[in-house]
PDB file of the backbone (N, CA, C, O) and the ligand in Angstrom, with CONECT records:
HET     ZN  A 101       1
ATOM      1  N   MET A   1     267.300 339.484  92.735  1.00  0.00           N
ATOM      2  CA  MET A   1     267.123 338.179  93.383  1.00  0.00           C
ATOM      3  C   MET A   1     268.446 337.431  93.472  1.00  0.00           C
ATOM      4  O   MET A   1     268.726 336.731  94.445  1.00  0.00           O
ATOM      5  N   LYS A   2     269.245 337.599  92.436  1.00  0.00           N
ATOM      6  CA  LYS A   2     270.539 336.917  92.436  1.00  0.00           C
ATOM      7  C   LYS A   2     271.380 337.380  93.619  1.00  0.00           C
ATOM      8  O   LYS A   2     272.009 336.574  94.305  1.00  0.00           O
ATOM      9  N   THR A   3     271.382 338.698  93.848  1.00  0.00           N
ATOM     10  CA  THR A   3     272.172 339.235  94.947  1.00  0.00           C
ATOM     11  C   THR A   3     271.683 338.688  96.276  1.00  0.00           C
ATOM     12  O   THR A   3     272.479 338.334  97.145  1.00  0.00           O
ATOM     13  N   LEU A   4     270.382 338.621  96.424  1.00  0.00           N
ATOM     14  CA  LEU A   4     269.818 338.145  97.686  1.00  0.00           C
ATOM     15  C   LEU A   4     270.248 336.700  97.956  1.00  0.00           C
ATOM     16  O   LEU A   4     270.633 336.369  99.078  1.00  0.00           O
ATOM     17  N   SER A   5     270.187 335.858  96.957  1.00  0.00           N
ATOM     18  CA  SER A   5     270.553 334.461  97.196  1.00  0.00           C
ATOM     19  C   SER A   5     272.045 334.335  97.473  1.00  0.00           C
ATOM     20  O   SER A   5     272.478 333.452  98.213  1.00  0.00           O
ATOM     21  N   LEU A   6     272.819 335.222  96.876  1.00  0.00           N
ATOM     22  CA  LEU A   6     274.249 335.213  97.170  1.00  0.00           C
ATOM     23  C   LEU A   6     274.492 335.550  98.635  1.00  0.00           C
ATOM     24  O   LEU A   6     275.289 334.903  99.313  1.00  0.00           O
ATOM     25  N   ILE A   7     273.792 336.573  99.109  1.00  0.00           N
ATOM     26  CA  ILE A   7     273.944 336.982 100.508  1.00  0.00           C
ATOM     27  C   ILE A   7     273.520 335.850 101.433  1.00  0.00           C
ATOM     28  O   ILE A   7     274.203 335.549 102.412  1.00  0.00           O
ATOM     29  N   LEU A   8     272.411 335.237 101.123  1.00  0.00           N
ATOM     30  CA  LEU A   8     271.930 334.118 101.936  1.00  0.00           C
ATOM     31  C   LEU A   8     272.945 332.983 101.939  1.00  0.00           C
ATOM     32  O   LEU A   8     273.182 332.343 102.963  1.00  0.00           O
ATOM     33  N   PHE A   9     273.531 332.749 100.788  1.00  0.00           N
ATOM     34  CA  PHE A   9     274.534 331.689 100.675  1.00  0.00           C
ATOM     35  C   PHE A   9     275.698 331.960 101.612  1.00  0.00           C
ATOM     36  O   PHE A   9     276.156 331.065 102.322  1.00  0.00           O
ATOM     37  N   PHE A  10     276.176 333.205 101.612  1.00  0.00           N
ATOM     38  CA  PHE A  10     277.314 333.537 102.462  1.00  0.00           C
ATOM     39  C   PHE A  10     276.934 333.458 103.934  1.00  0.00           C
ATOM     40  O   PHE A  10     277.703 332.955 104.752  1.00  0.00           O
ATOM     41  N   LEU A  11     275.756 333.951 104.268  1.00  0.00           N
ATOM     42  CA  LEU A  11     275.300 333.904 105.653  1.00  0.00           C
ATOM     43  C   LEU A  11     275.222 332.462 106.126  1.00  0.00           C
ATOM     44  O   LEU A  11     275.638 332.146 107.241  1.00  0.00           O
ATOM     45  N   ALA A  12     274.696 331.596 105.290  1.00  0.00           N
ATOM     46  CA  ALA A  12     274.563 330.194 105.657  1.00  0.00           C
ATOM     47  C   ALA A  12     275.944 329.596 105.900  1.00  0.00           C
ATOM     48  O   ALA A  12     276.131 328.808 106.826  1.00  0.00           O
ATOM     49  N   ASN A  13     276.895 329.969 105.075  1.00  0.00           N
ATOM     50  CA  ASN A  13     278.245 329.444 105.227  1.00  0.00           C
ATOM     51  C   ASN A  13     278.878 329.899 106.529  1.00  0.00           C
ATOM     52  O   ASN A  13     279.608 329.145 107.172  1.00  0.00           O
ATOM     53  N   ILE A  14     278.594 331.140 106.916  1.00  0.00           N
ATOM     54  CA  ILE A  14     279.227 331.695 108.108  1.00  0.00           C
ATOM     55  C   ILE A  14     278.582 331.126 109.366  1.00  0.00           C
ATOM     56  O   ILE A  14     279.272 330.781 110.325  1.00  0.00           O
ATOM     57  N   THR A  15     277.256 331.031 109.356  1.00  0.00           N
ATOM     58  CA  THR A  15     276.560 330.676 110.572  1.00  0.00           C
ATOM     59  C   THR A  15     276.508 329.172 110.798  1.00  0.00           C
ATOM     60  O   THR A  15     276.344 328.722 111.932  1.00  0.00           O
ATOM     61  N   CYS A  16     276.645 328.401 109.747  1.00  0.00           N
ATOM     62  CA  CYS A  16     276.511 326.960 109.884  1.00  0.00           C
ATOM     63  C   CYS A  16     277.831 326.342 110.320  1.00  0.00           C
ATOM     64  O   CYS A  16     278.816 326.376 109.584  1.00  0.00           O
ATOM     65  N   LYS A  17     277.841 325.784 111.512  1.00  0.00           N
ATOM     66  CA  LYS A  17     279.072 325.168 112.017  1.00  0.00           C
ATOM     67  C   LYS A  17     279.371 323.871 111.290  1.00  0.00           C
ATOM     68  O   LYS A  17     280.530 323.526 111.060  1.00  0.00           O
ATOM     69  N   ASP A  18     278.319 323.158 110.934  1.00  0.00           N
ATOM     70  CA  ASP A  18     278.505 321.928 110.181  1.00  0.00           C
ATOM     71  C   ASP A  18     278.591 322.228 108.694  1.00  0.00           C
ATOM     72  O   ASP A  18     277.893 321.624 107.880  1.00  0.00           O
ATOM     73  N   SER A  19     279.442 323.152 108.363  1.00  0.00           N
ATOM     74  CA  SER A  19     279.554 323.533 106.969  1.00  0.00           C
ATOM     75  C   SER A  19     280.166 322.391 106.173  1.00  0.00           C
ATOM     76  O   SER A  19     280.787 321.483 106.725  1.00  0.00           O
ATOM     77  N   THR A  20     279.975 322.463 104.881  1.00  0.00           N
ATOM     78  CA  THR A  20     280.485 321.394 104.035  1.00  0.00           C
ATOM     79  C   THR A  20     281.827 321.778 103.420  1.00  0.00           C
ATOM     80  O   THR A  20     282.224 321.260 102.376  1.00  0.00           O
ATOM     81  N   THR A  21     282.511 322.691 104.089  1.00  0.00           N
ATOM     82  CA  THR A  21     283.837 323.057 103.602  1.00  0.00           C
ATOM     83  C   THR A  21     284.856 322.024 104.051  1.00  0.00           C
ATOM     84  O   THR A  21     284.888 321.638 105.220  1.00  0.00           O
ATOM     85  N   VAL A  22     285.668 321.588 103.142  1.00  0.00           N
ATOM     86  CA  VAL A  22     286.745 320.666 103.473  1.00  0.00           C
ATOM     87  C   VAL A  22     288.051 321.264 102.981  1.00  0.00           C
ATOM     88  O   VAL A  22     288.064 322.266 102.267  1.00  0.00           O
ATOM     89  N   TYR A  23     289.133 320.642 103.369  1.00  0.00           N
ATOM     90  CA  TYR A  23     290.448 321.177 103.046  1.00  0.00           C
ATOM     91  C   TYR A  23     291.239 320.159 102.233  1.00  0.00           C
ATOM     92  O   TYR A  23     291.239 318.960 102.512  1.00  0.00           O
ATOM     93  N   ILE A  24     291.903 320.684 101.231  1.00  0.00           N
ATOM     94  CA  ILE A  24     292.721 319.803 100.400  1.00  0.00           C
ATOM     95  C   ILE A  24     294.092 320.414 100.207  1.00  0.00           C
ATOM     96  O   ILE A  24     294.279 321.628 100.292  1.00  0.00           O
ATOM     97  N   CYS A  25     295.033 319.546  99.947  1.00  0.00           N
ATOM     98  CA  CYS A  25     296.351 320.003  99.537  1.00  0.00           C
ATOM     99  C   CYS A  25     296.255 320.307  98.044  1.00  0.00           C
ATOM    100  O   CYS A  25     295.876 319.448  97.248  1.00  0.00           O
ATOM    101  N   ASN A  26     296.597 321.518  97.682  1.00  0.00           N
ATOM    102  CA  ASN A  26     296.421 321.954  96.296  1.00  0.00           C
ATOM    103  C   ASN A  26     297.552 321.429  95.408  1.00  0.00           C
ATOM    104  O   ASN A  26     298.208 322.195  94.701  1.00  0.00           O
ATOM    105  N   SER A  27     297.765 320.136  95.456  1.00  0.00           N
ATOM    106  CA  SER A  27     298.786 319.539  94.608  1.00  0.00           C
ATOM    107  C   SER A  27     298.113 318.673  93.555  1.00  0.00           C
ATOM    108  O   SER A  27     297.009 318.179  93.784  1.00  0.00           O
ATOM    109  N   PRO A  28     298.741 318.481  92.426  1.00  0.00           N
ATOM    110  CA  PRO A  28     298.104 317.714  91.343  1.00  0.00           C
ATOM    111  C   PRO A  28     297.807 316.279  91.746  1.00  0.00           C
ATOM    112  O   PRO A  28     296.883 315.670  91.206  1.00  0.00           O
ATOM    113  N   GLY A  29     298.565 315.728  92.677  1.00  0.00           N
ATOM    114  CA  GLY A  29     298.388 314.330  93.021  1.00  0.00           C
ATOM    115  C   GLY A  29     297.503 314.088  94.222  1.00  0.00           C
ATOM    116  O   GLY A  29     297.272 312.938  94.594  1.00  0.00           O
ATOM    117  N   ALA A  30     297.003 315.146  94.838  1.00  0.00           N
ATOM    118  CA  ALA A  30     296.219 314.989  96.064  1.00  0.00           C
ATOM    119  C   ALA A  30     294.903 314.297  95.752  1.00  0.00           C
ATOM    120  O   ALA A  30     294.160 314.721  94.867  1.00  0.00           O
ATOM    121  N   LYS A  31     294.624 313.230  96.489  1.00  0.00           N
ATOM    122  CA  LYS A  31     293.406 312.456  96.233  1.00  0.00           C
ATOM    123  C   LYS A  31     292.446 312.514  97.418  1.00  0.00           C
ATOM    124  O   LYS A  31     291.356 311.944  97.363  1.00  0.00           O
ATOM    125  N   LYS A  32     292.839 313.188  98.472  1.00  0.00           N
ATOM    126  CA  LYS A  32     292.050 313.169  99.697  1.00  0.00           C
ATOM    127  C   LYS A  32     291.570 314.564 100.053  1.00  0.00           C
ATOM    128  O   LYS A  32     292.178 315.574  99.699  1.00  0.00           O
ATOM    129  N   TYR A  33     290.443 314.578 100.773  1.00  0.00           N
ATOM    130  CA  TYR A  33     290.020 315.828 101.380  1.00  0.00           C
ATOM    131  C   TYR A  33     289.989 315.646 102.884  1.00  0.00           C
ATOM    132  O   TYR A  33     289.915 314.524 103.384  1.00  0.00           O
ATOM    133  N   HIS A  34     290.047 316.752 103.598  1.00  0.00           N
ATOM    134  CA  HIS A  34     290.200 316.705 105.041  1.00  0.00           C
ATOM    135  C   HIS A  34     289.175 317.608 105.711  1.00  0.00           C
ATOM    136  O   HIS A  34     288.835 318.675 105.199  1.00  0.00           O
ATOM    137  N   ASN A  35     288.690 317.163 106.860  1.00  0.00           N
ATOM    138  CA  ASN A  35     287.731 317.970 107.617  1.00  0.00           C
ATOM    139  C   ASN A  35     288.413 319.124 108.331  1.00  0.00           C
ATOM    140  O   ASN A  35     287.792 320.155 108.589  1.00  0.00           O
ATOM    141  N   SER A  36     289.672 318.956 108.646  1.00  0.00           N
ATOM    142  CA  SER A  36     290.389 319.992 109.381  1.00  0.00           C
ATOM    143  C   SER A  36     291.657 320.366 108.645  1.00  0.00           C
ATOM    144  O   SER A  36     292.344 319.493 108.115  1.00  0.00           O
ATOM    145  N   PRO A  37     291.984 321.664 108.601  1.00  0.00           N
ATOM    146  CA  PRO A  37     293.242 322.078 107.961  1.00  0.00           C
ATOM    147  C   PRO A  37     294.458 321.640 108.766  1.00  0.00           C
ATOM    148  O   PRO A  37     295.589 321.717 108.284  1.00  0.00           O
ATOM    149  N   LYS A  38     294.223 321.175 110.007  1.00  0.00           N
ATOM    150  CA  LYS A  38     295.340 320.746 110.843  1.00  0.00           C
ATOM    151  C   LYS A  38     295.492 319.229 110.857  1.00  0.00           C
ATOM    152  O   LYS A  38     296.237 318.675 111.666  1.00  0.00           O
ATOM    153  N   CYS A  39     294.784 318.573 109.959  1.00  0.00           N
ATOM    154  CA  CYS A  39     294.838 317.113 109.911  1.00  0.00           C
ATOM    155  C   CYS A  39     296.261 316.622 109.654  1.00  0.00           C
ATOM    156  O   CYS A  39     297.047 317.273 108.966  1.00  0.00           O
ATOM    157  N   ARG A  40     296.569 315.459 110.224  1.00  0.00           N
ATOM    158  CA  ARG A  40     297.912 314.880 110.031  1.00  0.00           C
ATOM    159  C   ARG A  40     298.196 314.629 108.560  1.00  0.00           C
ATOM    160  O   ARG A  40     299.328 314.740 108.091  1.00  0.00           O
ATOM    161  N   GLY A  41     297.133 314.289 107.851  1.00  0.00           N
ATOM    162  CA  GLY A  41     297.305 313.989 106.432  1.00  0.00           C
ATOM    163  C   GLY A  41     297.742 315.192 105.615  1.00  0.00           C
ATOM    164  O   GLY A  41     298.224 315.048 104.491  1.00  0.00           O
ATOM    165  N   LEU A  42     297.574 316.375 106.181  1.00  0.00           N
ATOM    166  CA  LEU A  42     297.971 317.592 105.463  1.00  0.00           C
ATOM    167  C   LEU A  42     299.329 318.099 105.921  1.00  0.00           C
ATOM    168  O   LEU A  42     299.870 319.040 105.341  1.00  0.00           O
ATOM    169  N   SER A  43     299.884 317.480 106.961  1.00  0.00           N
ATOM    170  CA  SER A  43     301.089 318.041 107.553  1.00  0.00           C
ATOM    171  C   SER A  43     302.281 317.959 106.606  1.00  0.00           C
ATOM    172  O   SER A  43     303.223 318.743 106.718  1.00  0.00           O
ATOM    173  N   ASN A  44     302.239 317.007 105.671  1.00  0.00           N
ATOM    174  CA  ASN A  44     303.371 316.925 104.745  1.00  0.00           C
ATOM    175  C   ASN A  44     303.034 317.522 103.383  1.00  0.00           C
ATOM    176  O   ASN A  44     303.704 317.255 102.386  1.00  0.00           O
ATOM    177  N   CYS A  45     301.994 318.326 103.363  1.00  0.00           N
ATOM    178  CA  CYS A  45     301.621 318.998 102.122  1.00  0.00           C
ATOM    179  C   CYS A  45     302.614 320.124 101.852  1.00  0.00           C
ATOM    180  O   CYS A  45     302.784 321.027 102.670  1.00  0.00           O
ATOM    181  N   THR A  46     303.262 320.056 100.698  1.00  0.00           N
ATOM    182  CA  THR A  46     304.227 321.099 100.361  1.00  0.00           C
ATOM    183  C   THR A  46     303.604 322.161  99.461  1.00  0.00           C
ATOM    184  O   THR A  46     304.242 323.155  99.112  1.00  0.00           O
ATOM    185  N   TYR A  47     302.351 321.930  99.097  1.00  0.00           N
ATOM    186  CA  TYR A  47     301.620 322.923  98.330  1.00  0.00           C
ATOM    187  C   TYR A  47     300.764 323.730  99.292  1.00  0.00           C
ATOM    188  O   TYR A  47     300.858 323.585 100.511  1.00  0.00           O
ATOM    189  N   ARG A  48     299.935 324.574  98.719  1.00  0.00           N
ATOM    190  CA  ARG A  48     299.041 325.346  99.569  1.00  0.00           C
ATOM    191  C   ARG A  48     297.873 324.482 100.008  1.00  0.00           C
ATOM    192  O   ARG A  48     297.397 323.639  99.247  1.00  0.00           O
ATOM    193  N   ILE A  49     297.415 324.687 101.223  1.00  0.00           N
ATOM    194  CA  ILE A  49     296.199 324.043 101.699  1.00  0.00           C
ATOM    195  C   ILE A  49     295.039 324.996 101.424  1.00  0.00           C
ATOM    196  O   ILE A  49     295.041 326.143 101.870  1.00  0.00           O
ATOM    197  N   ILE A  50     294.065 324.507 100.695  1.00  0.00           N
ATOM    198  CA  ILE A  50     292.940 325.366 100.327  1.00  0.00           C
ATOM    199  C   ILE A  50     291.644 324.731 100.821  1.00  0.00           C
ATOM    200  O   ILE A  50     291.565 323.517 101.008  1.00  0.00           O
ATOM    201  N   SER A  51     290.639 325.561 101.028  1.00  0.00           N
ATOM    202  CA  SER A  51     289.332 325.073 101.438  1.00  0.00           C
ATOM    203  C   SER A  51     288.394 325.088 100.245  1.00  0.00           C
ATOM    204  O   SER A  51     288.325 326.066  99.500  1.00  0.00           O
ATOM    205  N   ILE A  52     287.678 323.993 100.079  1.00  0.00           N
ATOM    206  CA  ILE A  52     286.704 323.916  98.991  1.00  0.00           C
ATOM    207  C   ILE A  52     285.449 323.231  99.510  1.00  0.00           C
ATOM    208  O   ILE A  52     285.425 322.669 100.605  1.00  0.00           O
ATOM    209  N   ASP A  53     284.421 323.297  98.700  1.00  0.00           N
ATOM    210  CA  ASP A  53     283.169 322.644  99.060  1.00  0.00           C
ATOM    211  C   ASP A  53     283.315 321.130  98.937  1.00  0.00           C
ATOM    212  O   ASP A  53     283.957 320.629  98.013  1.00  0.00           O
ATOM    213  N   ILE A  54     282.713 320.414  99.875  1.00  0.00           N
ATOM    214  CA  ILE A  54     282.876 318.956  99.886  1.00  0.00           C
ATOM    215  C   ILE A  54     282.311 318.335  98.607  1.00  0.00           C
ATOM    216  O   ILE A  54     282.846 317.343  98.112  1.00  0.00           O
ATOM    217  N   GLU A  55     281.248 318.905  98.080  1.00  0.00           N
ATOM    218  CA  GLU A  55     280.670 318.356  96.855  1.00  0.00           C
ATOM    219  C   GLU A  55     281.651 318.466  95.696  1.00  0.00           C
ATOM    220  O   GLU A  55     281.749 317.571  94.857  1.00  0.00           O
ATOM    221  N   LYS A  56     282.371 319.574  95.666  1.00  0.00           N
ATOM    222  CA  LYS A  56     283.351 319.761  94.611  1.00  0.00           C
ATOM    223  C   LYS A  56     284.513 318.777  94.783  1.00  0.00           C
ATOM    224  O   LYS A  56     285.035 318.237  93.808  1.00  0.00           O
ATOM    225  N   ALA A  57     284.901 318.559  96.029  1.00  0.00           N
ATOM    226  CA  ALA A  57     285.975 317.615  96.285  1.00  0.00           C
ATOM    227  C   ALA A  57     285.594 316.219  95.795  1.00  0.00           C
ATOM    228  O   ALA A  57     286.400 315.516  95.184  1.00  0.00           O
ATOM    229  N   LYS A  58     284.351 315.835  96.076  1.00  0.00           N
ATOM    230  CA  LYS A  58     283.897 314.514  95.646  1.00  0.00           C
ATOM    231  C   LYS A  58     283.825 314.425  94.128  1.00  0.00           C
ATOM    232  O   LYS A  58     284.153 313.401  93.530  1.00  0.00           O
ATOM    233  N   LYS A  59     283.383 315.534  93.513  1.00  0.00           N
ATOM    234  CA  LYS A  59     283.302 315.548  92.053  1.00  0.00           C
ATOM    235  C   LYS A  59     284.684 315.395  91.436  1.00  0.00           C
ATOM    236  O   LYS A  59     284.836 314.817  90.360  1.00  0.00           O
ATOM    237  N   ASP A  60     285.685 315.918  92.127  1.00  0.00           N
ATOM    238  CA  ASP A  60     287.057 315.809  91.628  1.00  0.00           C
ATOM    239  C   ASP A  60     287.650 314.439  91.920  1.00  0.00           C
ATOM    240  O   ASP A  60     288.818 314.187  91.625  1.00  0.00           O
ATOM    241  N   GLY A  61     286.844 313.553  92.501  1.00  0.00           N
ATOM    242  CA  GLY A  61     287.305 312.197  92.751  1.00  0.00           C
ATOM    243  C   GLY A  61     288.065 312.035  94.048  1.00  0.00           C
ATOM    244  O   GLY A  61     288.735 311.023  94.255  1.00  0.00           O
ATOM    245  N   LYS A  62     287.970 313.013  94.919  1.00  0.00           N
ATOM    246  CA  LYS A  62     288.703 312.925  96.180  1.00  0.00           C
ATOM    247  C   LYS A  62     287.873 312.175  97.217  1.00  0.00           C
ATOM    248  O   LYS A  62     286.643 312.215  97.201  1.00  0.00           O
ATOM    249  N   THR A  63     288.566 311.499  98.106  1.00  0.00           N
ATOM    250  CA  THR A  63     287.906 310.758  99.177  1.00  0.00           C
ATOM    251  C   THR A  63     288.428 311.242 100.519  1.00  0.00           C
ATOM    252  O   THR A  63     289.499 311.841 100.616  1.00  0.00           O
ATOM    253  N   LEU A  64     287.637 310.965 101.555  1.00  0.00           N
ATOM    254  CA  LEU A  64     288.017 311.402 102.900  1.00  0.00           C
ATOM    255  C   LEU A  64     289.329 310.753 103.315  1.00  0.00           C
ATOM    256  O   LEU A  64     289.545 309.559 103.104  1.00  0.00           O
ATOM    257  N   CYS A  65     290.191 311.553 103.902  1.00  0.00           N
ATOM    258  CA  CYS A  65     291.513 311.055 104.254  1.00  0.00           C
ATOM    259  C   CYS A  65     291.440 310.029 105.378  1.00  0.00           C
ATOM    260  O   CYS A  65     290.515 310.064 106.189  1.00  0.00           O
ATOM    261  N   GLY A  66     292.391 309.131 105.432  1.00  0.00           N
ATOM    262  CA  GLY A  66     292.373 308.021 106.356  1.00  0.00           C
ATOM    263  C   GLY A  66     292.565 308.406 107.808  1.00  0.00           C
ATOM    264  O   GLY A  66     292.264 307.614 108.702  1.00  0.00           O
ATOM    265  N   TRP A  67     293.064 309.616 108.060  1.00  0.00           N
ATOM    266  CA  TRP A  67     293.292 310.033 109.431  1.00  0.00           C
ATOM    267  C   TRP A  67     292.014 310.541 110.094  1.00  0.00           C
ATOM    268  O   TRP A  67     291.943 310.630 111.320  1.00  0.00           O
ATOM    269  N   GLU A  68     291.015 310.871 109.298  1.00  0.00           N
ATOM    270  CA  GLU A  68     289.804 311.489 109.833  1.00  0.00           C
ATOM    271  C   GLU A  68     288.923 310.455 110.517  1.00  0.00           C
ATOM    272  O   GLU A  68     288.773 309.322 110.060  1.00  0.00           O
ATOM    273  N   LYS A  69     288.352 310.887 111.620  1.00  0.00           N
ATOM    274  CA  LYS A  69     287.339 310.053 112.279  1.00  0.00           C
ATOM    275  C   LYS A  69     286.414 310.930 113.067  1.00  0.00           C
ATOM    276  O   LYS A  69     285.485 310.433 113.703  1.00  0.00           O
TER     277      LYS A  69
HETATM  278 ZN    ZN A 101     292.874 314.370 106.750  1.00  0.00          ZN2+
END
């Protein structure tokens, strides 16, 4: 059953366009998350840009970046 739910989880992630994946600059001081990896707010990121789940970003205390609309 565990395997099945894992597969379903991945399928949902792939097929769902409104996924809850957001992008953050993987720096210790980054406080924002971004809907797009090409956001202006990420353009000066000197660390790696990584994708994480929006719920995790919020749990880490991150807020939506000011450039997003
Ligand atoms: Zn942004």
